[in-house]
Backbone bond lengths (Angstrom), bond angles and torsions (degrees), N, CA, C in turn:
res aa  C-N    CA-C-N  psi(-1)  N-CA   C-N-CA  omega(-1)  CA-C   N-CA-C  phi
1 M - - - 1.446 - - 1.530 108.51 -
2 E 1.311 115.32 135.95 1.456 119.84 176.09 1.522 109.33 -61.83
3 D 1.315 115.44 147.28 1.457 119.73 -178.00 1.531 111.43 -61.15
4 S 1.331 117.64 -34.77 1.470 120.01 -179.72 1.529 111.00 -66.89
5 K 1.323 117.09 -36.61 1.470 120.10 177.05 1.526 110.37 -67.98
6 F 1.335 115.99 -42.30 1.460 119.02 177.58 1.523 110.04 -60.00
7 R 1.327 117.01 -46.29 1.475 120.94 -179.18 1.535 110.84 -61.57
8 F 1.335 116.65 -38.46 1.461 119.99 176.87 1.519 110.46 -58.47
9 W 1.341 116.94 -50.31 1.465 120.77 -177.78 1.517 111.69 -70.53
10 Q 1.321 117.10 -32.83 1.469 120.68 176.77 1.528 109.10 -64.09
11 K 1.325 117.95 -42.64 1.467 121.55 177.87 1.529 110.68 -68.40
12 C 1.328 117.42 -37.04 1.471 119.91 175.32 1.524 110.20 -59.28
13 L 1.319 115.62 -41.34 1.462 121.03 177.86 1.526 110.52 -61.75
14 T 1.305 116.47 -45.07 1.467 120.33 177.98 1.519 110.50 -61.41
15 Y 1.331 117.20 -49.26 1.462 120.48 -176.50 1.530 112.24 -67.68
16 A 1.324 117.45 -33.15 1.468 120.06 175.34 1.526 109.95 -61.47
17 N 1.315 116.08 -39.66 1.459 119.96 178.24 1.524 112.05 -73.51
18 V 1.328 117.71 -32.11 1.469 120.58 174.64 1.532 109.37 -62.71
19 V 1.331 116.59 -45.53 1.461 120.63 177.33 1.527 110.03 -58.63
20 T 1.314 116.77 -41.94 1.458 120.52 -178.81 1.529 111.48 -68.45
21 V 1.325 118.20 -33.49 1.466 120.73 173.18 1.528 109.39 -61.34
22 L 1.324 117.13 -43.32 1.468 120.72 178.35 1.525 111.15 -62.46
23 V 1.326 116.80 -40.23 1.467 120.47 176.32 1.531 109.51 -62.59
24 G 1.331 116.98 -42.22 1.463 120.48 177.84 1.518 112.26 -59.24
25 L 1.337 116.65 -40.71 1.466 120.33 176.72 1.527 110.83 -64.17
26 L 1.318 116.62 -40.16 1.467 119.80 176.55 1.524 110.95 -64.19
27 V 1.322 117.48 -42.39 1.463 120.91 177.52 1.527 109.39 -57.91
28 A 1.323 116.52 -47.07 1.464 121.23 -176.19 1.531 112.84 -67.01
29 F 1.328 116.43 -40.87 1.458 119.13 -170.28 1.530 115.21 -113.90
30 A 1.319 117.90 -8.54 1.468 120.19 -178.41 1.528 110.86 -142.31
31 G 1.319 116.08 38.82 1.466 121.18 -176.46 1.512 114.77 -65.40
32 N 1.324 117.69 -17.14 1.466 120.99 178.51 1.520 112.04 -105.67
33 S 1.321 117.24 8.66 1.462 120.80 -178.23 1.532 111.00 -81.72
34 F 1.317 114.78 177.20 1.463 120.80 179.85 1.527 112.08 -60.83
35 F 1.353 118.28 -21.78 1.459 120.95 178.91 1.536 111.79 -59.84
36 F 1.325 115.97 -31.39 1.469 120.57 -175.72 1.527 112.13 -115.26
37 E 1.316 116.84 19.51 1.458 121.20 -177.19 1.526 111.92 -57.02
38 I 1.319 117.20 -47.38 1.474 120.54 -178.75 1.524 110.17 -66.02
39 H 1.328 117.68 -45.47 1.464 121.42 179.61 1.527 110.25 -60.83
40 N 1.319 117.03 -45.35 1.471 120.84 -179.48 1.526 111.65 -65.96
41 E 1.331 116.36 -37.13 1.468 120.29 178.32 1.532 110.65 -63.14
42 Y 1.328 116.84 -47.26 1.465 120.17 177.53 1.525 111.46 -63.58
43 T 1.321 116.61 -37.14 1.472 120.15 178.42 1.525 109.95 -63.40
44 R 1.326 117.42 -42.97 1.477 120.58 176.29 1.524 110.73 -60.62
45 D 1.332 116.83 -41.66 1.467 120.57 179.69 1.524 111.64 -63.21
46 V 1.326 116.88 -44.51 1.468 121.33 -175.70 1.520 111.49 -72.29
47 F 1.326 118.02 -44.60 1.465 120.86 -171.00 1.523 114.85 -103.49
48 F 1.340 118.31 -17.58 1.465 120.78 -176.29 1.522 112.55 -130.26
49 Q 1.333 116.67 21.40 1.464 123.17 178.67 1.531 112.13 49.28
50 G 1.324 116.59 34.54 1.457 122.38 176.96 1.514 114.32 81.77
51 N 1.321 118.08 -2.26 1.467 121.73 -179.83 1.523 110.70 -76.62
52 E 1.323 115.04 157.14 1.468 119.87 175.16 1.520 109.03 -62.85
53 I 1.311 115.54 150.91 1.454 121.54 179.45 1.526 108.03 -87.59
54 S 1.336 116.77 130.27 1.466 121.37 -179.08 1.525 110.91 -66.48
55 G 1.326 116.18 162.94 1.455 122.21 -176.87 1.514 114.61 -55.32
56 D 1.338 117.77 -47.49 1.465 120.88 -179.34 1.522 111.48 -66.06
57 V 1.316 116.04 -40.73 1.462 119.78 179.65 1.528 109.89 -68.38
58 L 1.316 117.31 -37.23 1.466 121.18 177.68 1.534 110.30 -64.58
59 R 1.321 117.17 -41.26 1.476 120.63 175.45 1.521 110.08 -59.95
60 F 1.344 116.70 -42.66 1.463 121.69 179.21 1.535 110.18 -63.24
61 K 1.337 116.13 -44.21 1.474 121.05 178.31 1.524 110.73 -61.68
62 N 1.330 116.62 -42.58 1.464 120.21 179.83 1.529 111.26 -64.51
63 W 1.330 116.75 -38.62 1.464 120.60 175.90 1.528 109.93 -62.70
64 L 1.350 116.82 -46.99 1.463 119.93 179.04 1.523 111.32 -61.68
65 F 1.323 117.47 -41.49 1.461 120.33 177.86 1.526 110.84 -63.21
66 G 1.321 117.31 -36.60 1.462 120.42 176.29 1.512 111.69 -60.70
67 I 1.334 115.93 -45.55 1.460 121.06 178.64 1.527 110.77 -66.00
68 I 1.311 116.49 -45.75 1.467 120.53 -179.97 1.525 110.43 -63.00
69 G 1.325 116.91 -44.37 1.469 120.71 179.10 1.521 111.36 -60.91
70 G 1.331 116.99 -42.36 1.459 120.52 177.57 1.517 112.03 -62.81
71 T 1.322 116.32 -39.01 1.466 121.02 178.13 1.527 110.76 -66.27
72 I 1.312 116.38 -42.19 1.472 120.92 177.33 1.528 109.77 -59.68
73 V 1.315 116.76 -47.90 1.467 120.97 -179.40 1.526 110.18 -59.16
74 G 1.332 117.26 -49.63 1.464 120.43 -178.18 1.514 112.94 -62.05
75 F 1.334 117.03 -45.45 1.463 121.33 179.91 1.521 111.12 -59.88
76 H 1.322 116.49 -46.13 1.465 119.39 -174.71 1.528 112.99 -79.32
77 L 1.331 118.27 -24.60 1.470 119.20 169.52 1.524 109.60 -65.14
78 L 1.312 117.11 -39.82 1.461 120.82 175.51 1.532 110.46 -61.93
79 M 1.328 116.88 -43.15 1.466 120.61 177.72 1.532 110.89 -61.27
80 I 1.340 117.35 -39.22 1.465 120.69 177.86 1.522 110.04 -63.30
81 M 1.311 116.89 -44.67 1.467 120.52 -179.42 1.535 110.82 -62.31
82 I 1.317 116.92 -40.26 1.474 119.98 177.14 1.527 109.60 -66.29
83 A 1.342 117.24 -45.98 1.470 121.26 -178.05 1.517 111.79 -61.02
84 E 1.319 117.25 -37.12 1.462 121.51 -175.94 1.524 113.17 -87.01
85 N 1.300 117.40 -6.36 1.463 119.68 -178.51 1.532 110.81 -124.43
86 A 1.305 118.26 -89.14 1.472 121.15 -173.90 1.531 112.32 -63.62
87 F 1.327 117.70 -40.46 1.467 120.60 178.93 1.529 109.86 -63.24
88 K 1.317 116.22 -44.88 1.473 122.07 179.57 1.528 110.95 -59.31
89 K 1.341 116.38 -33.71 1.468 121.84 178.35 1.532 111.87 -84.49
90 K 1.326 115.39 3.11 1.468 123.68 178.53 1.529 112.50 61.81
91 E 1.324 114.94 38.29 1.455 119.90 174.91 1.526 108.01 -79.05
92 K 1.322 115.62 122.40 1.461 122.16 -171.49 1.529 113.02 -55.65
93 W 1.336 116.97 -40.17 1.459 120.03 -177.36 1.529 110.88 -59.09
94 A 1.339 117.55 -34.33 1.463 121.36 -177.23 1.523 111.05 -64.82
95 Y 1.313 115.91 -41.55 1.464 120.64 178.96 1.525 110.47 -61.41
96 Y 1.318 115.46 -48.70 1.464 119.54 -178.40 1.525 112.13 -69.77
97 A 1.310 117.81 -34.36 1.463 121.09 177.68 1.524 110.93 -64.64
98 M 1.328 116.47 -39.45 1.463 119.59 179.73 1.524 110.76 -66.75
99 W 1.324 116.89 -42.81 1.463 119.97 176.63 1.530 110.89 -63.38
100 L 1.314 116.65 -44.30 1.464 120.45 -178.57 1.525 111.08 -61.72
101 G 1.318 117.05 -45.64 1.459 120.39 177.98 1.516 112.24 -62.82
102 L 1.326 115.96 -46.19 1.467 120.91 -178.29 1.526 111.73 -64.18
103 L 1.333 116.20 -48.97 1.471 119.45 -176.10 1.520 112.77 -72.20
104 S 1.339 118.48 -35.16 1.463 119.08 178.09 1.525 109.62 -65.23
105 W 1.336 117.59 -43.54 1.463 120.07 175.71 1.529 109.93 -60.18
106 F 1.338 117.15 -49.44 1.463 120.77 -174.75 1.528 111.40 -60.22
107 V 1.314 117.60 -46.62 1.469 120.88 -176.86 1.527 110.74 -66.56
108 I 1.322 117.79 -46.48 1.467 120.40 -178.72 1.525 110.71 -65.88
109 D 1.307 117.23 -52.33 1.460 122.06 -177.89 1.528 110.97 -60.83
110 S 1.328 116.76 -45.76 1.470 120.75 -178.41 1.524 111.36 -67.80
111 S 1.319 117.79 -40.48 1.467 120.88 179.30 1.524 111.16 -61.79
112 I 1.330 116.31 -45.60 1.467 120.09 179.21 1.525 110.21 -65.93
113 S 1.329 116.97 -41.48 1.465 120.42 178.34 1.528 110.87 -60.70
114 I 1.322 117.01 -45.43 1.473 120.82 179.42 1.526 110.40 -64.47
115 Y 1.314 117.22 -43.35 1.472 121.43 179.84 1.532 110.80 -56.13
116 Y 1.317 117.07 -41.61 1.465 121.02 -178.16 1.530 113.19 -90.18
117 G 1.324 117.37 4.80 1.455 120.84 176.29 1.518 114.45 82.07
118 A 1.309 117.88 12.41 1.465 122.06 -178.44 1.532 109.74 -94.03
119 I 1.319 114.90 58.13 1.467 121.62 -179.32 1.530 110.19 -59.53
120 H 1.317 116.41 -31.00 1.466 120.24 179.93 1.526 111.55 -57.98
121 N 1.322 118.01 -35.08 1.462 120.78 178.75 1.531 111.19 -65.21
122 V 1.325 115.30 -38.62 1.469 120.13 179.13 1.531 109.69 -65.01
123 I 1.311 116.35 -44.84 1.469 121.06 -174.78 1.531 111.71 -75.61
124 I 1.328 117.12 -48.99 1.465 121.17 -173.45 1.534 112.13 -75.10
125 I 1.319 116.91 -36.75 1.466 120.49 -173.42 1.531 111.76 -107.90
126 N 1.323 116.85 -59.39 1.465 120.86 -167.84 1.527 113.67 -67.04
127 V 1.313 117.39 -48.69 1.470 119.98 -178.30 1.529 110.27 -64.57
128 V 1.326 116.26 -39.26 1.469 119.81 179.06 1.525 110.32 -60.97
129 A 1.338 117.32 -47.29 1.470 120.66 179.57 1.527 111.17 -65.21
130 L 1.331 116.79 -41.13 1.465 120.28 179.38 1.529 110.91 -59.90
131 V 1.308 117.31 -45.21 1.469 121.56 -179.56 1.530 110.48 -68.56
132 L 1.325 116.32 -45.56 1.465 121.43 -177.77 1.529 111.76 -58.45
133 I 1.308 116.84 -40.86 1.462 121.07 -178.06 1.533 111.28 -93.43
134 G 1.314 116.52 -32.09 1.461 120.66 -177.98 1.516 114.59 -68.31
135 I 1.309 117.82 -37.15 1.470 120.26 -178.03 1.533 111.81 -59.36
136 P 1.350 119.68 -49.84 1.469 117.65 177.22 1.531 113.07 -61.41
137 L 1.332 117.16 -33.41 1.463 119.37 177.38 1.528 110.85 -66.92
138 I 1.316 116.17 -42.62 1.474 119.89 177.96 1.531 110.24 -63.45
139 M 1.313 116.85 -42.77 1.456 121.10 -176.31 1.534 113.28 -68.56
140 T 1.325 117.30 -18.51 1.472 119.95 -179.55 1.522 112.92 -107.41
141 R 1.311 118.42 5.55 1.478 121.44 -172.82 1.520 113.14 -57.49
142 R 1.311 118.40 -35.61 1.481 120.21 -177.97 1.527 112.51 -63.79
143 E 1.303 116.73 -26.71 1.467 120.71 179.95 1.532 112.15 -70.75
144 F 1.321 116.37 -16.48 1.462 120.13 -174.53 1.524 112.98 -114.15
145 N 1.316 117.82 -0.54 1.480 121.25 179.40 1.515 110.80 -93.70
């Protein structure tokens, strides 16, 4: 692969993770905003039979979203640091570490979501993140083999 093509995909990987950091911040601090209206609506349908969420349960959900958002931010800041350093230098471990982190999150999160009937989380969140980050990894695989 030409170095310019590699750099393009390496930057795509970085920017995909930057976008995901921003999503994590929204999850943490704006989980009830219009950004998550569809996700929250499906969550109400799956877990509360479409009923409004009571005050205590909403507080609990907001706390969980805060924790989840913080985890998303931390994970993807780490991915950015790897993409901008070891990955950029084509260090093999960085490529495999990014795949391992991405796929372990995707499989665990998606499996639990499917088990509890929250397919919307898999489709709206997980598949989008997998594709957004996975494509640059796929496009650069030859540089690490």
